[in-house]
PDBQT receptor file of N, H, CA, C and O in Angstrom, charges set to zero:
ATOM      1  N   UNK A   1       0.749  -0.872  -0.045  1.00  0.00    +0.000 N 
ATOM      2  CA  UNK A   1      -0.030   0.308  -0.018  1.00  0.00    +0.000 C 
ATOM      3  C   UNK A   1       0.265   0.815  -0.005  1.00  0.00    +0.000 C 
ATOM      4  O   UNK A   1       1.240   0.691   0.736  1.00  0.00    +0.000 OA
ATOM      5  N   UNK A   2       0.178   1.995  -0.523  1.00  0.00    +0.000 N 
ATOM      6  H   UNK A   2      -0.614   2.096  -1.125  1.00  0.00    +0.000 HD
ATOM      7  CA  UNK A   2       0.514   3.146  -0.627  1.00  0.00    +0.000 C 
ATOM      8  C   UNK A   2       1.251   4.469   0.891  1.00  0.00    +0.000 C 
ATOM      9  O   UNK A   2       0.203   4.974   1.294  1.00  0.00    +0.000 OA
ATOM     10  N   UNK A   3       2.112   4.941   1.510  1.00  0.00    +0.000 N 
ATOM     11  H   UNK A   3       2.963   4.531   1.183  1.00  0.00    +0.000 HD
ATOM     12  CA  UNK A   3       1.827   5.518   2.779  1.00  0.00    +0.000 C 
ATOM     13  C   UNK A   3       2.458   7.486   1.911  1.00  0.00    +0.000 C 
ATOM     14  O   UNK A   3       2.440   8.165   0.884  1.00  0.00    +0.000 OA
ATOM     15  N   UNK A   4       2.917   7.447   3.388  1.00  0.00    +0.000 N 
ATOM     16  H   UNK A   4       2.931   6.896   4.222  1.00  0.00    +0.000 HD
ATOM     17  CA  UNK A   4       3.566   9.066   2.912  1.00  0.00    +0.000 C 
ATOM     18  C   UNK A   4       4.719   9.424   3.124  1.00  0.00    +0.000 C 
ATOM     19  O   UNK A   4       5.045  10.611   3.103  1.00  0.00    +0.000 OA
ATOM     20  N   UNK A   5       5.767   8.176   3.434  1.00  0.00    +0.000 N 
ATOM     21  H   UNK A   5       5.502   7.212   3.452  1.00  0.00    +0.000 HD
ATOM     22  CA  UNK A   5       7.063   7.978   3.118  1.00  0.00    +0.000 C 
ATOM     23  C   UNK A   5       7.349   7.979   1.053  1.00  0.00    +0.000 C 
ATOM     24  O   UNK A   5       8.236   8.355   0.287  1.00  0.00    +0.000 OA
ATOM     25  N   UNK A   6       6.371   7.505   0.969  1.00  0.00    +0.000 N 
ATOM     26  H   UNK A   6       5.650   7.200   1.591  1.00  0.00    +0.000 HD
ATOM     27  CA  UNK A   6       7.198   7.116  -0.412  1.00  0.00    +0.000 C 
ATOM     28  C   UNK A   6       7.558   8.080  -1.088  1.00  0.00    +0.000 C 
ATOM     29  O   UNK A   6       7.879   9.122  -0.516  1.00  0.00    +0.000 OA
ATOM     30  N   UNK A   7       7.588   7.992  -2.235  1.00  0.00    +0.000 N 
ATOM     31  H   UNK A   7       7.327   7.146  -2.699  1.00  0.00    +0.000 HD
ATOM     32  CA  UNK A   7       8.281   8.863  -3.516  1.00  0.00    +0.000 C 
ATOM     33  C   UNK A   7       6.892   9.240  -4.674  1.00  0.00    +0.000 C 
ATOM     34  O   UNK A   7       6.225   8.516  -5.413  1.00  0.00    +0.000 OA
ATOM     35  N   UNK A   8       6.877  10.594  -4.415  1.00  0.00    +0.000 N 
ATOM     36  H   UNK A   8       7.418  11.182  -3.815  1.00  0.00    +0.000 HD
ATOM     37  CA  UNK A   8       5.475  10.387  -5.523  1.00  0.00    +0.000 C 
ATOM     38  C   UNK A   8       6.046  10.260  -7.069  1.00  0.00    +0.000 C 
ATOM     39  O   UNK A   8       5.370  11.105  -7.657  1.00  0.00    +0.000 OA
ATOM     40  N   UNK A   9       6.600   9.883  -7.681  1.00  0.00    +0.000 N 
ATOM     41  H   UNK A   9       7.149   9.197  -7.204  1.00  0.00    +0.000 HD
ATOM     42  CA  UNK A   9       7.723   9.263  -8.522  1.00  0.00    +0.000 C 
ATOM     43  C   UNK A   9       7.036   7.946  -8.689  1.00  0.00    +0.000 C 
ATOM     44  O   UNK A   9       6.079   7.518  -9.334  1.00  0.00    +0.000 OA
ATOM     45  N   UNK A  10       8.118   7.372  -7.650  1.00  0.00    +0.000 N 
ATOM     46  H   UNK A  10       8.896   7.719  -7.126  1.00  0.00    +0.000 HD
ATOM     47  CA  UNK A  10       7.939   5.623  -6.919  1.00  0.00    +0.000 C 
ATOM     48  C   UNK A  10       5.758   5.490  -6.838  1.00  0.00    +0.000 C 
ATOM     49  O   UNK A  10       5.586   4.286  -6.644  1.00  0.00    +0.000 OA
ATOM     50  N   UNK A  11       5.006   5.845  -6.872  1.00  0.00    +0.000 N 
ATOM     51  H   UNK A  11       5.145   6.823  -7.029  1.00  0.00    +0.000 HD
ATOM     52  CA  UNK A  11       4.306   6.345  -6.536  1.00  0.00    +0.000 C 
ATOM     53  C   UNK A  11       3.540   5.441  -8.014  1.00  0.00    +0.000 C 
ATOM     54  O   UNK A  11       3.029   4.323  -8.078  1.00  0.00    +0.000 OA
ATOM     55  N   UNK A  12       3.777   6.634  -9.185  1.00  0.00    +0.000 N 
ATOM     56  H   UNK A  12       4.192   7.542  -9.133  1.00  0.00    +0.000 HD
ATOM     57  CA  UNK A  12       3.195   6.564 -10.163  1.00  0.00    +0.000 C 
ATOM     58  C   UNK A  12       3.761   5.904 -11.172  1.00  0.00    +0.000 C 
ATOM     59  O   UNK A  12       3.074   5.759 -12.183  1.00  0.00    +0.000 OA
ATOM     60  N   UNK A  13       4.992   5.408 -11.150  1.00  0.00    +0.000 N 
ATOM     61  H   UNK A  13       5.550   5.526 -10.329  1.00  0.00    +0.000 HD
ATOM     62  CA  UNK A  13       5.380   4.218 -11.444  1.00  0.00    +0.000 C 
ATOM     63  C   UNK A  13       5.543   3.238 -11.070  1.00  0.00    +0.000 C 
ATOM     64  O   UNK A  13       6.350   2.414 -11.500  1.00  0.00    +0.000 OA
ATOM     65  N   UNK A  14       4.488   3.081  -9.807  1.00  0.00    +0.000 N 
ATOM     66  H   UNK A  14       3.832   3.750  -9.458  1.00  0.00    +0.000 HD
ATOM     67  CA  UNK A  14       4.322   1.094  -9.627  1.00  0.00    +0.000 C 
ATOM     68  C   UNK A  14       2.330   1.238  -9.790  1.00  0.00    +0.000 C 
ATOM     69  O   UNK A  14       1.477   0.575 -10.381  1.00  0.00    +0.000 OA
ATOM     70  N   UNK A  15       2.310   2.362  -8.987  1.00  0.00    +0.000 N 
ATOM     71  H   UNK A  15       3.003   2.901  -8.507  1.00  0.00    +0.000 HD
ATOM     72  CA  UNK A  15       0.860   2.888  -9.455  1.00  0.00    +0.000 C 
ATOM     73  C   UNK A  15       0.521   3.065 -10.863  1.00  0.00    +0.000 C 
ATOM     74  O   UNK A  15       1.619   3.454 -11.261  1.00  0.00    +0.000 OA
ATOM     75  N   UNK A  16      -0.097   3.056 -11.719  1.00  0.00    +0.000 N 
ATOM     76  H   UNK A  16      -0.989   2.739 -11.395  1.00  0.00    +0.000 HD
ATOM     77  CA  UNK A  16      -0.870   4.529 -12.981  1.00  0.00    +0.000 C 
ATOM     78  C   UNK A  16      -2.231   4.725 -12.007  1.00  0.00    +0.000 C 
ATOM     79  O   UNK A  16      -2.978   5.701 -11.940  1.00  0.00    +0.000 OA
ATOM     80  N   UNK A  17      -2.274   3.742 -11.445  1.00  0.00    +0.000 N 
ATOM     81  H   UNK A  17      -1.667   2.949 -11.500  1.00  0.00    +0.000 HD
ATOM     82  CA  UNK A  17      -4.614   4.511 -11.055  1.00  0.00    +0.000 C 
ATOM     83  C   UNK A  17      -3.657   5.950 -10.055  1.00  0.00    +0.000 C 
ATOM     84  O   UNK A  17      -4.294   6.981  -9.842  1.00  0.00    +0.000 OA
ATOM     85  N   UNK A  18      -2.715   5.884  -9.725  1.00  0.00    +0.000 N 
ATOM     86  H   UNK A  18      -2.198   5.046  -9.898  1.00  0.00    +0.000 HD
ATOM     87  CA  UNK A  18      -2.699   7.522  -9.101  1.00  0.00    +0.000 C 
ATOM     88  C   UNK A  18      -3.069   8.248  -9.842  1.00  0.00    +0.000 C 
ATOM     89  O   UNK A  18      -4.187   8.728  -9.658  1.00  0.00    +0.000 OA
ATOM     90  N   UNK A  19      -2.486   8.541 -10.707  1.00  0.00    +0.000 N 
ATOM     91  H   UNK A  19      -1.577   8.151 -10.856  1.00  0.00    +0.000 HD
ATOM     92  CA  UNK A  19      -1.913   9.280 -11.086  1.00  0.00    +0.000 C 
ATOM     93  C   UNK A  19      -3.613  10.388 -11.184  1.00  0.00    +0.000 C 
ATOM     94  O   UNK A  19      -3.712  11.315 -10.381  1.00  0.00    +0.000 OA
ATOM     95  N   UNK A  20      -4.423  10.208 -11.894  1.00  0.00    +0.000 N 
ATOM     96  H   UNK A  20      -4.342   9.455 -12.547  1.00  0.00    +0.000 HD
ATOM     97  CA  UNK A  20      -6.198  10.452 -11.593  1.00  0.00    +0.000 C 
ATOM     98  C   UNK A  20      -6.177  11.356  -9.993  1.00  0.00    +0.000 C 
ATOM     99  O   UNK A  20      -6.897  12.354  -9.982  1.00  0.00    +0.000 OA
ATOM    100  N   UNK A  21      -5.495  11.084  -8.851  1.00  0.00    +0.000 N 
ATOM    101  H   UNK A  21      -4.910  10.273  -8.860  1.00  0.00    +0.000 HD
ATOM    102  CA  UNK A  21      -5.705  11.537  -7.488  1.00  0.00    +0.000 C 
ATOM    103  C   UNK A  21      -4.922  12.689  -7.907  1.00  0.00    +0.000 C 
ATOM    104  O   UNK A  21      -5.410  13.641  -8.516  1.00  0.00    +0.000 OA
ATOM    105  N   UNK A  22      -3.823  12.598  -7.604  1.00  0.00    +0.000 N 
ATOM    106  H   UNK A  22      -3.428  11.824  -7.109  1.00  0.00    +0.000 HD
ATOM    107  CA  UNK A  22      -2.778  13.661  -8.108  1.00  0.00    +0.000 C 
ATOM    108  C   UNK A  22      -3.272  13.934  -9.015  1.00  0.00    +0.000 C 
ATOM    109  O   UNK A  22      -3.310  12.827  -9.553  1.00  0.00    +0.000 OA
ATOM    110  N   UNK A  23      -3.699  14.547  -9.645  1.00  0.00    +0.000 N 
ATOM    111  H   UNK A  23      -3.668  15.446  -9.208  1.00  0.00    +0.000 HD
ATOM    112  CA  UNK A  23      -4.730  15.952 -10.163  1.00  0.00    +0.000 C 
ATOM    113  C   UNK A  23      -5.997  16.151  -9.647  1.00  0.00    +0.000 C 
ATOM    114  O   UNK A  23      -6.406  17.309  -9.733  1.00  0.00    +0.000 OA
ATOM    115  N   UNK A  24      -6.651  15.427  -9.190  1.00  0.00    +0.000 N 
ATOM    116  H   UNK A  24      -6.320  14.486  -9.120  1.00  0.00    +0.000 HD
ATOM    117  CA  UNK A  24      -7.611  15.423  -8.347  1.00  0.00    +0.000 C 
ATOM    118  C   UNK A  24      -7.300  16.529  -7.511  1.00  0.00    +0.000 C 
ATOM    119  O   UNK A  24      -7.862  17.623  -7.523  1.00  0.00    +0.000 OA
ATOM    120  N   UNK A  25      -6.071  16.048  -6.560  1.00  0.00    +0.000 N 
ATOM    121  H   UNK A  25      -5.614  15.159  -6.551  1.00  0.00    +0.000 HD
ATOM    122  CA  UNK A  25      -5.781  16.897  -6.565  1.00  0.00    +0.000 C 
ATOM    123  C   UNK A  25      -4.636  19.192  -6.491  1.00  0.00    +0.000 C 
ATOM    124  O   UNK A  25      -4.219  20.228  -5.972  1.00  0.00    +0.000 OA
ATOM    125  N   UNK A  26      -4.770  18.705  -7.042  1.00  0.00    +0.000 N 
ATOM    126  H   UNK A  26      -5.108  17.863  -7.463  1.00  0.00    +0.000 HD
ATOM    127  CA  UNK A  26      -4.680  19.613  -8.312  1.00  0.00    +0.000 C 
ATOM    128  C   UNK A  26      -2.696  19.872  -8.242  1.00  0.00    +0.000 C 
ATOM    129  O   UNK A  26      -2.094  20.821  -7.739  1.00  0.00    +0.000 OA
ATOM    130  N   UNK A  27      -2.072  18.530  -9.008  1.00  0.00    +0.000 N 
ATOM    131  H   UNK A  27      -2.561  17.759  -9.417  1.00  0.00    +0.000 HD
ATOM    132  CA  UNK A  27      -0.741  18.469  -8.581  1.00  0.00    +0.000 C 
ATOM    133  C   UNK A  27      -0.427  17.342  -9.660  1.00  0.00    +0.000 C 
ATOM    134  O   UNK A  27      -0.291  16.140  -9.887  1.00  0.00    +0.000 OA
ATOM    135  N   UNK A  28      -0.419  18.332 -10.034  1.00  0.00    +0.000 N 
ATOM    136  H   UNK A  28      -0.530  19.309  -9.849  1.00  0.00    +0.000 HD
ATOM    137  CA  UNK A  28      -0.671  18.098 -12.014  1.00  0.00    +0.000 C 
ATOM    138  C   UNK A  28       1.222  18.159 -12.337  1.00  0.00    +0.000 C 
ATOM    139  O   UNK A  28       1.609  17.846 -13.463  1.00  0.00    +0.000 OA
ATOM    140  N   UNK A  29       2.053  18.498 -11.464  1.00  0.00    +0.000 N 
ATOM    141  H   UNK A  29       1.738  18.753 -10.550  1.00  0.00    +0.000 HD
ATOM    142  CA  UNK A  29       3.329  18.504 -11.669  1.00  0.00    +0.000 C 
ATOM    143  C   UNK A  29       4.338  17.226 -11.760  1.00  0.00    +0.000 C 
ATOM    144  O   UNK A  29       5.518  17.111 -11.428  1.00  0.00    +0.000 OA
ATOM    145  N   UNK A  30       2.929  15.830 -12.646  1.00  0.00    +0.000 N 
ATOM    146  H   UNK A  30       1.971  15.923 -12.916  1.00  0.00    +0.000 HD
ATOM    147  CA  UNK A  30       3.812  14.779 -12.012  1.00  0.00    +0.000 C 
ATOM    148  C   UNK A  30       5.455  14.671 -12.560  1.00  0.00    +0.000 C 
ATOM    149  O   UNK A  30       6.347  13.919 -12.166  1.00  0.00    +0.000 OA
ATOM    150  N   UNK A  31       5.480  15.877 -13.774  1.00  0.00    +0.000 N 
ATOM    151  H   UNK A  31       4.756  16.487 -14.094  1.00  0.00    +0.000 HD
ATOM    152  CA  UNK A  31       6.507  15.351 -14.541  1.00  0.00    +0.000 C 
ATOM    153  C   UNK A  31       7.529  16.306 -13.895  1.00  0.00    +0.000 C 
ATOM    154  O   UNK A  31       8.658  16.026 -14.299  1.00  0.00    +0.000 OA
ATOM    155  N   UNK A  32       7.522  17.173 -13.167  1.00  0.00    +0.000 N 
ATOM    156  H   UNK A  32       6.605  17.400 -12.838  1.00  0.00    +0.000 HD
ATOM    157  CA  UNK A  32       8.705  17.803 -12.498  1.00  0.00    +0.000 C 
ATOM    158  C   UNK A  32       9.747  17.058 -11.622  1.00  0.00    +0.000 C 
ATOM    159  O   UNK A  32       9.509  16.823 -10.437  1.00  0.00    +0.000 OA
ATOM    160  N   UNK A  33      10.378  16.857 -11.949  1.00  0.00    +0.000 N 
ATOM    161  H   UNK A  33      10.572  17.048 -12.911  1.00  0.00    +0.000 HD
ATOM    162  CA  UNK A  33      12.148  16.065 -11.759  1.00  0.00    +0.000 C 
ATOM    163  C   UNK A  33      11.833  16.152  -9.777  1.00  0.00    +0.000 C 
ATOM    164  O   UNK A  33      12.566  15.672  -8.912  1.00  0.00    +0.000 OA
ATOM    165  N   UNK A  34      10.897  16.702  -9.630  1.00  0.00    +0.000 N 
ATOM    166  H   UNK A  34      10.302  17.092 -10.333  1.00  0.00    +0.000 HD
ATOM    167  CA  UNK A  34      11.294  16.637  -8.580  1.00  0.00    +0.000 C 
ATOM    168  C   UNK A  34      10.265  16.023  -7.618  1.00  0.00    +0.000 C 
ATOM    169  O   UNK A  34       9.780  16.480  -6.583  1.00  0.00    +0.000 OA
ATOM    170  N   UNK A  35      10.005  14.465  -8.467  1.00  0.00    +0.000 N 
ATOM    171  H   UNK A  35      10.399  14.093  -9.307  1.00  0.00    +0.000 HD
ATOM    172  CA  UNK A  35       8.248  13.884  -8.084  1.00  0.00    +0.000 C 
ATOM    173  C   UNK A  35       9.980  12.731  -7.559  1.00  0.00    +0.000 C 
ATOM    174  O   UNK A  35       9.892  12.371  -6.385  1.00  0.00    +0.000 OA
ATOM    175  N   UNK A  36      11.355  12.216  -8.290  1.00  0.00    +0.000 N 
ATOM    176  H   UNK A  36      11.427  12.509  -9.243  1.00  0.00    +0.000 HD
ATOM    177  CA  UNK A  36      11.681  11.302  -7.636  1.00  0.00    +0.000 C 
ATOM    178  C   UNK A  36      11.949  11.430  -6.566  1.00  0.00    +0.000 C 
ATOM    179  O   UNK A  36      11.871  10.479  -5.788  1.00  0.00    +0.000 OA
ATOM    180  N   UNK A  37      12.579  13.335  -5.963  1.00  0.00    +0.000 N 
ATOM    181  H   UNK A  37      12.642  14.108  -6.595  1.00  0.00    +0.000 HD
ATOM    182  CA  UNK A  37      12.646  12.628  -4.907  1.00  0.00    +0.000 C 
ATOM    183  C   UNK A  37      11.447  13.777  -3.396  1.00  0.00    +0.000 C 
ATOM    184  O   UNK A  37      11.478  13.663  -2.171  1.00  0.00    +0.000 OA
ATOM    185  N   UNK A  38      10.869  14.419  -3.989  1.00  0.00    +0.000 N 
ATOM    186  H   UNK A  38      10.844  14.512  -4.985  1.00  0.00    +0.000 HD
ATOM    187  CA  UNK A  38      10.045  14.116  -3.059  1.00  0.00    +0.000 C 
ATOM    188  C   UNK A  38       8.521  13.168  -3.057  1.00  0.00    +0.000 C 
ATOM    189  O   UNK A  38       7.873  12.679  -3.982  1.00  0.00    +0.000 OA
ATOM    190  N   UNK A  39       8.319  13.182  -1.567  1.00  0.00    +0.000 N 
ATOM    191  H   UNK A  39       8.845  13.580  -0.816  1.00  0.00    +0.000 HD
ATOM    192  CA  UNK A  39       7.650  12.529  -0.692  1.00  0.00    +0.000 C 
ATOM    193  C   UNK A  39       6.393  13.190  -0.822  1.00  0.00    +0.000 C 
ATOM    194  O   UNK A  39       6.218  14.405  -0.915  1.00  0.00    +0.000 OA
ATOM    195  N   UNK A  40       5.046  11.777  -0.818  1.00  0.00    +0.000 N 
ATOM    196  H   UNK A  40       5.188  10.791  -0.742  1.00  0.00    +0.000 HD
ATOM    197  CA  UNK A  40       3.694  12.848  -0.640  1.00  0.00    +0.000 C 
ATOM    198  C   UNK A  40       3.165  13.012   0.319  1.00  0.00    +0.000 C 
ATOM    199  O   UNK A  40       1.937  13.093   0.309  1.00  0.00    +0.000 OA
ATOM    200  N   UNK A  41       4.063  13.152   1.799  1.00  0.00    +0.000 N 
ATOM    201  H   UNK A  41       5.061  13.086   1.807  1.00  0.00    +0.000 HD
ATOM    202  CA  UNK A  41       4.075  13.967   2.566  1.00  0.00    +0.000 C 
ATOM    203  C   UNK A  41       4.289  15.870   2.259  1.00  0.00    +0.000 C 
ATOM    204  O   UNK A  41       3.635  16.909   2.344  1.00  0.00    +0.000 OA
ATOM    205  N   UNK A  42       5.811  15.338   1.826  1.00  0.00    +0.000 N 
ATOM    206  H   UNK A  42       6.343  14.494   1.757  1.00  0.00    +0.000 HD
ATOM    207  CA  UNK A  42       5.568  17.106   1.083  1.00  0.00    +0.000 C 
ATOM    208  C   UNK A  42       5.351  17.830   0.430  1.00  0.00    +0.000 C 
ATOM    209  O   UNK A  42       5.379  19.060   0.459  1.00  0.00    +0.000 OA
ATOM    210  N   UNK A  43       4.847  16.379  -0.959  1.00  0.00    +0.000 N 
ATOM    211  H   UNK A  43       4.824  15.379  -0.982  1.00  0.00    +0.000 HD
ATOM    212  CA  UNK A  43       4.778  17.434  -2.389  1.00  0.00    +0.000 C 
ATOM    213  C   UNK A  43       3.587  17.721  -0.905  1.00  0.00    +0.000 C 
ATOM    214  O   UNK A  43       4.122  18.655  -0.307  1.00  0.00    +0.000 OA
ATOM    215  N   UNK A  44       2.690  17.452  -0.367  1.00  0.00    +0.000 N 
ATOM    216  H   UNK A  44       2.256  16.693  -0.853  1.00  0.00    +0.000 HD
ATOM    217  CA  UNK A  44       0.660  17.625  -0.402  1.00  0.00    +0.000 C 
ATOM    218  C   UNK A  44       1.345  18.690   1.036  1.00  0.00    +0.000 C 
ATOM    219  O   UNK A  44       0.326  19.284   1.389  1.00  0.00    +0.000 OA
ATOM    220  N   UNK A  45       2.572  19.213   2.028  1.00  0.00    +0.000 N 
ATOM    221  H   UNK A  45       3.399  18.730   1.742  1.00  0.00    +0.000 HD
ATOM    222  CA  UNK A  45       2.727  19.994   2.425  1.00  0.00    +0.000 C 
ATOM    223  C   UNK A  45       2.983  21.097   1.569  1.00  0.00    +0.000 C 
ATOM    224  O   UNK A  45       2.394  22.162   1.750  1.00  0.00    +0.000 OA
ATOM    225  N   UNK A  46       3.792  20.946   0.669  1.00  0.00    +0.000 N 
ATOM    226  H   UNK A  46       4.271  20.081   0.521  1.00  0.00    +0.000 HD
ATOM    227  CA  UNK A  46       3.674  22.809  -0.504  1.00  0.00    +0.000 C 
ATOM    228  C   UNK A  46       2.228  22.862  -1.448  1.00  0.00    +0.000 C 
ATOM    229  O   UNK A  46       1.721  23.932  -1.782  1.00  0.00    +0.000 OA
ATOM    230  N   UNK A  47       1.720  21.667  -1.775  1.00  0.00    +0.000 N 
ATOM    231  H   UNK A  47       2.132  20.798  -1.503  1.00  0.00    +0.000 HD
ATOM    232  CA  UNK A  47       0.358  21.870  -2.350  1.00  0.00    +0.000 C 
ATOM    233  C   UNK A  47      -0.749  22.206  -1.350  1.00  0.00    +0.000 C 
ATOM    234  O   UNK A  47      -1.890  22.338  -1.794  1.00  0.00    +0.000 OA
ATOM    235  N   UNK A  48      -0.420  22.422   0.543  1.00  0.00    +0.000 N 
ATOM    236  H   UNK A  48       0.506  22.315   0.903  1.00  0.00    +0.000 HD
ATOM    237  CA  UNK A  48      -2.125  22.027   1.023  1.00  0.00    +0.000 C 
ATOM    238  C   UNK A  48      -2.847  21.400   0.923  1.00  0.00    +0.000 C 
ATOM    239  O   UNK A  48      -4.073  21.506   0.950  1.00  0.00    +0.000 OA
ATOM    240  N   UNK A  49      -2.104  20.528   0.772  1.00  0.00    +0.000 N 
ATOM    241  H   UNK A  49      -1.108  20.442   0.750  1.00  0.00    +0.000 HD
ATOM    242  CA  UNK A  49      -3.595  18.902   1.292  1.00  0.00    +0.000 C 
ATOM    243  C   UNK A  49      -3.011  18.898   1.897  1.00  0.00    +0.000 C 
ATOM    244  O   UNK A  49      -1.959  19.418   2.268  1.00  0.00    +0.000 OA
ATOM    245  N   UNK A  50      -4.060  17.866   2.226  1.00  0.00    +0.000 N 
ATOM    246  H   UNK A  50      -4.914  17.443   1.925  1.00  0.00    +0.000 HD
ATOM    247  CA  UNK A  50      -4.173  17.211   3.689  1.00  0.00    +0.000 C 
ATOM    248  C   UNK A  50      -3.668  15.964   3.325  1.00  0.00    +0.000 C 
ATOM    249  O   UNK A  50      -4.151  15.445   2.319  1.00  0.00    +0.000 OA
ATOM    250  N   UNK A  51      -2.658  15.288   4.033  1.00  0.00    +0.000 N 
ATOM    251  H   UNK A  51      -2.265  15.709   4.850  1.00  0.00    +0.000 HD
ATOM    252  CA  UNK A  51      -1.961  14.021   3.717  1.00  0.00    +0.000 C 
ATOM    253  C   UNK A  51      -3.437  12.701   4.010  1.00  0.00    +0.000 C 
ATOM    254  O   UNK A  51      -3.869  11.768   3.334  1.00  0.00    +0.000 OA
ATOM    255  N   UNK A  52      -3.668  13.072   4.858  1.00  0.00    +0.000 N 
ATOM    256  H   UNK A  52      -3.317  13.830   5.407  1.00  0.00    +0.000 HD
ATOM    257  CA  UNK A  52      -4.378  11.833   4.997  1.00  0.00    +0.000 C 
ATOM    258  C   UNK A  52      -5.337  11.307   3.784  1.00  0.00    +0.000 C 
ATOM    259  O   UNK A  52      -5.230  10.367   2.998  1.00  0.00    +0.000 OA
ATOM    260  N   UNK A  53      -6.083  12.076   3.928  1.00  0.00    +0.000 N 
ATOM    261  H   UNK A  53      -6.170  12.840   4.568  1.00  0.00    +0.000 HD
ATOM    262  CA  UNK A  53      -7.059  12.507   2.532  1.00  0.00    +0.000 C 
ATOM    263  C   UNK A  53      -6.807  11.923   1.350  1.00  0.00    +0.000 C 
ATOM    264  O   UNK A  53      -7.485  11.350   0.498  1.00  0.00    +0.000 OA
ATOM    265  N   UNK A  54      -5.131  12.334   1.563  1.00  0.00    +0.000 N 
ATOM    266  H   UNK A  54      -4.580  12.800   2.256  1.00  0.00    +0.000 HD
ATOM    267  CA  UNK A  54      -4.192  12.368  -0.389  1.00  0.00    +0.000 C 
ATOM    268  C   UNK A  54      -4.176  10.677  -0.184  1.00  0.00    +0.000 C 
ATOM    269  O   UNK A  54      -4.469  10.021  -1.183  1.00  0.00    +0.000 OA
ATOM    270  N   UNK A  55      -3.911  10.091   0.819  1.00  0.00    +0.000 N 
ATOM    271  H   UNK A  55      -3.673  10.624   1.631  1.00  0.00    +0.000 HD
ATOM    272  CA  UNK A  55      -2.989   8.571   0.912  1.00  0.00    +0.000 C 
ATOM    273  C   UNK A  55      -4.376   8.128   1.326  1.00  0.00    +0.000 C 
ATOM    274  O   UNK A  55      -4.005   7.026   1.731  1.00  0.00    +0.000 OA
ATOM    275  N   UNK A  56      -5.741   8.113   1.555  1.00  0.00    +0.000 N 
ATOM    276  H   UNK A  56      -6.043   9.008   1.226  1.00  0.00    +0.000 HD
ATOM    277  CA  UNK A  56      -6.724   7.445   2.021  1.00  0.00    +0.000 C 
ATOM    278  C   UNK A  56      -7.095   7.457  -0.403  1.00  0.00    +0.000 C 
ATOM    279  O   UNK A  56      -6.704   6.566  -1.157  1.00  0.00    +0.000 OA
ATOM    280  N   UNK A  57      -7.469   8.064  -0.607  1.00  0.00    +0.000 N 
ATOM    281  H   UNK A  57      -7.786   8.787   0.006  1.00  0.00    +0.000 HD
ATOM    282  CA  UNK A  57      -7.718   8.505  -1.801  1.00  0.00    +0.000 C 
ATOM    283  C   UNK A  57      -6.989   7.414  -2.594  1.00  0.00    +0.000 C 
ATOM    284  O   UNK A  57      -7.494   6.478  -3.215  1.00  0.00    +0.000 OA
ATOM    285  N   UNK A  58      -5.656   7.740  -2.440  1.00  0.00    +0.000 N 
ATOM    286  H   UNK A  58      -5.245   8.500  -1.936  1.00  0.00    +0.000 HD
ATOM    287  CA  UNK A  58      -4.870   6.655  -3.220  1.00  0.00    +0.000 C 
ATOM    288  C   UNK A  58      -4.656   5.558  -2.983  1.00  0.00    +0.000 C 
ATOM    289  O   UNK A  58      -4.413   4.853  -3.962  1.00  0.00    +0.000 OA
ATOM    290  N   UNK A  59      -4.647   5.082  -1.992  1.00  0.00    +0.000 N 
ATOM    291  H   UNK A  59      -4.844   5.655  -1.196  1.00  0.00    +0.000 HD
ATOM    292  CA  UNK A  59      -5.020   4.110  -1.598  1.00  0.00    +0.000 C 
ATOM    293  C   UNK A  59      -5.908   3.240  -2.050  1.00  0.00    +0.000 C 
ATOM    294  O   UNK A  59      -5.614   2.065  -2.268  1.00  0.00    +0.000 OA
ATOM    295  N   UNK A  60      -6.952   3.680  -2.215  1.00  0.00    +0.000 N 
ATOM    296  H   UNK A  60      -7.191   4.635  -2.038  1.00  0.00    +0.000 HD
ATOM    297  CA  UNK A  60      -9.062   3.476  -2.720  1.00  0.00    +0.000 C 
ATOM    298  C   UNK A  60      -8.893   2.780  -3.773  1.00  0.00    +0.000 C 
ATOM    299  O   UNK A  60      -9.186   1.589  -3.878  1.00  0.00    +0.000 OA
ATOM    300  N   UNK A  61      -8.212   3.763  -4.971  1.00  0.00    +0.000 N 
ATOM    301  H   UNK A  61      -7.974   4.731  -4.886  1.00  0.00    +0.000 HD
ATOM    302  CA  UNK A  61      -6.906   3.736  -6.632  1.00  0.00    +0.000 C 
ATOM    303  C   UNK A  61      -7.108   2.855  -6.943  1.00  0.00    +0.000 C 
ATOM    304  O   UNK A  61      -7.945   2.207  -7.572  1.00  0.00    +0.000 OA
ATOM    305  N   UNK A  62      -5.371   2.723  -5.959  1.00  0.00    +0.000 N 
ATOM    306  H   UNK A  62      -4.692   3.249  -5.448  1.00  0.00    +0.000 HD
ATOM    307  CA  UNK A  62      -5.041   1.785  -6.616  1.00  0.00    +0.000 C 
ATOM    308  C   UNK A  62      -5.500  -0.171  -6.142  1.00  0.00    +0.000 C 
ATOM    309  O   UNK A  62      -5.171  -1.320  -6.437  1.00  0.00    +0.000 OA
ATOM    310  N   UNK A  63      -6.228   0.419  -5.456  1.00  0.00    +0.000 N 
ATOM    311  H   UNK A  63      -6.495   1.352  -5.216  1.00  0.00    +0.000 HD
ATOM    312  CA  UNK A  63      -7.200  -1.240  -4.601  1.00  0.00    +0.000 C 
ATOM    313  C   UNK A  63      -8.423  -1.925  -5.778  1.00  0.00    +0.000 C 
ATOM    314  O   UNK A  63      -8.891  -3.063  -5.749  1.00  0.00    +0.000 OA
ATOM    315  N   UNK A  64      -8.677  -1.005  -6.606  1.00  0.00    +0.000 N 
ATOM    316  H   UNK A  64      -8.296  -0.080  -6.629  1.00  0.00    +0.000 HD
ATOM    317  CA  UNK A  64      -9.837  -1.087  -7.372  1.00  0.00    +0.000 C 
ATOM    318  C   UNK A  64      -9.069  -1.652  -9.131  1.00  0.00    +0.000 C 
ATOM    319  O   UNK A  64      -9.601  -1.781 -10.233  1.00  0.00    +0.000 OA
ATOM    320  N   UNK A  65      -7.822  -1.837  -8.713  1.00  0.00    +0.000 N 
ATOM    321  H   UNK A  65      -7.390  -1.732  -7.817  1.00  0.00    +0.000 HD
ATOM    322  CA  UNK A  65      -7.256  -2.030 -10.458  1.00  0.00    +0.000 C 
ATOM    323  C   UNK A  65      -6.664  -2.981 -10.465  1.00  0.00    +0.000 C 
ATOM    324  O   UNK A  65      -6.150  -3.381 -11.509  1.00  0.00    +0.000 OA
TER     325      UNK A  65
């Protein structure tokens, strides 16, 4: 499962279904080089996003596939 310490790039690579969730949360910079080292927690903080909601929605999305 996805957790807050995983990098955004790692999640997108492992779970393509996560892209839609990141986009819904306004995190459209998935092609940015920072996604290789920025964790979900850091990205959520930078965008003012509720971390718990984001991680929960990511896990829901990838468990459907």
